[in-house]
C-alpha positions in Angstrom: 13.3 -11.6 4.9 15.2 -8.4 5.7 15.6 -7.4 9.2 12.9 -4.9 10.1 13.4 -1.8 12.1 10.6 -0.9 14.5 9.8 2.9 15.2 6.9 2.8 17.4 5.4 -0.6 18.3 7.2 -3.9 18.7 5.6 -5.2 15.7 8.7 -7.3 14.4 7.6 -10.3 16.5 4.4 -10.4 14.6 5.8 -10.9 11.2 4.2 -13.7 9.1 3.8 -14.4 5.4 0.6 -15.7 4.2 0.9 -14.0 0.7 3.2 -11.0 1.6 6.9 -10.9 1.1 8.5 -9.5 4.3 6.0 -10.4 7.1 3.5 -7.7 6.4 0.6 -10.0 6.6 1.2 -10.9 10.2 1.9 -7.2 11.1 -1.2 -5.9 9.4 -3.3 -8.5 11.3 -1.9 -7.5 14.6 -2.6 -3.8 13.8 -6.1 -4.4 12.7 -6.6 -6.4 16.0 -5.3 -3.5 18.0 -7.5 -0.8 16.2 -10.5 -3.1 16.4 -11.2 -3.7 12.7 -12.4 -7.1 11.6 -13.6 -6.4 8.1 -13.0 -3.4 5.8 -11.7 -2.1 2.4 -8.2 -2.1 0.9 -6.4 -0.9 -2.2 -3.2 -2.2 -3.8 -1.2 -1.4 -6.9 0.7 -2.5 -8.9 -1.3 -5.6 -8.0 0.2 -7.8 -10.7 -2.0 -11.1 -10.2 -3.4 -9.9 -6.9 -2.0 -12.8 -5.0 1.8 -13.2 -5.2 3.7 -11.1 -2.7 0.6 -9.2 -2.0 -0.2 -7.1 1.1 -4.0 -7.4 0.6 -4.9 -10.8 -0.6 -4.7 -12.4 2.9 -7.5 -9.9 3.7 -9.7 -10.5 0.7 -9.3 -14.3 0.6 -9.3 -15.2 4.3 -11.2 -12.3 6.1 -13.8 -11.4 3.4 -12.4 -7.8 2.8 -13.3 -5.9 -0.2 -10.4 -4.6 -2.4 -9.7 -2.3 -5.3 -6.7 -3.7 -7.1 -5.1 -1.6 -9.9 -2.7 -3.1 -12.6 -1.5 -1.5 -15.8 0.3 -4.2 -17.6 -1.9 -6.3 -20.1 -0.8 -9.8 -19.3 -0.6 -9.2 -15.5 -4.1 -7.7 -15.6 -5.3 -10.9 -17.2 -4.0 -12.9 -14.2 -5.5 -10.3 -11.9 -9.0 -11.0 -13.5 -8.6 -14.6 -12.9 -8.0 -13.8 -9.2 -11.0 -11.5 -9.3 -13.2 -14.3 -10.9 -12.4 -16.4 -7.8 -13.7 -13.5 -5.5 -16.3 -11.6 -7.5 -17.9 -10.3 -4.3 -14.7 -8.9 -2.9 -12.2 -7.8 -5.7 -12.6 -4.8 -8.1 -9.9 -5.2 -10.6 -9.1 -2.1 -12.6 -6.7 -1.8 -15.6 -5.2 1.7 -15.2 -1.8 3.4 -15.0 -1.8 5.4 -11.7 -0.3 8.9 -12.5 0.8 11.7 -10.0 0.9 14.8 -12.2 -2.5 16.4 -12.8 -3.4 16.6 -16.4 -1.1 13.7 -17.4 -3.4 10.9 -16.6 -5.6 9.6 -14.0 -4.5 10.2 -10.3 -5.2 7.7 -7.6 -8.1 10.0 -6.3 -9.7 9.9 -9.7 -9.5 6.0 -9.9 -10.7 5.4 -6.5 -13.5 7.9 -7.1 -15.0 5.4 -9.7 -15.5 2.8 -7.1 -17.5 2.4 -3.8 -14.5 2.4 -1.5 -15.0 5.0 1.3 -12.7 8.1 1.9 -11.3 6.8 5.0 -10.8 3.3 3.8 -8.7 0.8 6.0 -5.4 0.0 4.1 -3.5 1.3 1.1 -0.5 -0.7 -0.3 1.7 1.1 -2.8 4.5 -0.9 -4.8 5.2 0.4 -8.1 9.0 0.3 -8.0 9.3 4.0 -8.8 7.1 6.9 -8.0 5.6 5.5 -4.9 6.4 8.7 -3.0 5.0 10.9 -5.6 1.7 9.0 -5.9 1.2 9.0 -2.2 1.8 12.8 -2.0 -0.7 13.3 -4.8 -3.4 11.5 -2.9 -5.7 14.3 -1.4 -9.3 13.0 -1.3 -8.7 9.8 0.5 -7.1 9.0 3.8 -6.6 5.3 4.5 -5.9 4.3 8.2 -2.9 2.1 7.4 -0.4 2.9 4.5 2.1 0.3 3.2 4.8 1.8 0.8 8.0 0.4 -0.7 11.2 2.1 0.1 14.6 1.8 -1.5 17.4 -0.3 0.2 20.0 2.2 -1.1 21.9 4.3 1.3 21.2 7.9 1.6 18.1 10.1 1.7 16.7 10.7 -1.9 13.4 11.1 -3.8 13.1 9.3 -7.1 12.1 11.8 -9.9 10.0 10.3 -12.5 8.0 11.3 -15.6 4.6 11.0 -14.1 4.0 7.5 -15.1 5.0 4.2 -13.2 6.4 1.2 -15.1 8.5 3.4 -17.5 11.6 2.1 -19.1 13.8 4.3 -16.9 12.6 3.2 -13.6 15.3 2.4 -11.2 13.8 1.9 -7.8 11.8 3.7 -5.0 12.5 6.7 -2.8 14.4 6.2 0.4 12.9 5.9 3.8 13.8 9.3 5.1 11.7 11.5 2.6 8.9 8.8 2.9 8.9 9.1 6.7 8.7 12.9 6.4 5.9 12.9 3.9 3.9 10.4 6.0 4.2 12.8 8.9 3.2 15.8 6.8 0.0 13.8 5.8 -0.9 12.9 9.5 0.7 9.4 9.9 3.2 7.7 12.2 5.9 5.5 10.9 5.6 2.1 12.7 8.0 -0.2 11.2 10.1 -0.6 8.0 10.3 -4.1 6.5 11.5 -2.9 3.1 7.8 -1.6 3.2 7.4 1.4 5.4 4.1 0.7 7.4 2.3 3.9 8.6 -0.8 4.4 10.8 -3.1 7.5 11.0 -1.6 9.6 13.8 -4.8 10.0 15.6 -5.2 6.3 15.8 -1.7 5.7 16.8 -1.9 8.1 19.8 -4.7 5.9 21.2 -2.5 2.7 21.1 -0.3 1.8 24.0 3.0 0.4 23.2 3.4 -3.4 23.3 
């Protein structure tokens, strides 16, 4: 696992993988304990099969959470449906491409609006190896409490410019941490830790937490 960088809480010591890649499962579990959430709603995309390297499957499988999982690829979606079939009460699997340009396709707001997920749901995980930054920026209707978003490991501050669709043939990685941190602050979030995925918490909730 890459060495994480703490920005607010000493969360590095809680890293643990159940299904996640860089210890996010343990960090999320600790955060949820701190903000007193035992059961809730989450959303993840691209979800692939819904299990491997997932930041949400530990919640649905082991903590009885409900999840909206979105995947655009045909073969991966078939695997996601197999996961859904194991947890029919918990997982809503959607085959869709998440766009960020209005008029080009369905925005994340549009997709989530077709589900019962609440507007202030508990956790959003964005990992599409491309326009992660742009998709989060386009989210207006929903404000999850915790956001996990992939960052680039390349040096420097830069924002990936895409064509309004993720998974295209010209994809070449995600936006760097600096612009994502600034975007999070503009949207009312505080960066807590970067594990290769930046983990943010709603600023109002963060202010109520004492450093550990």
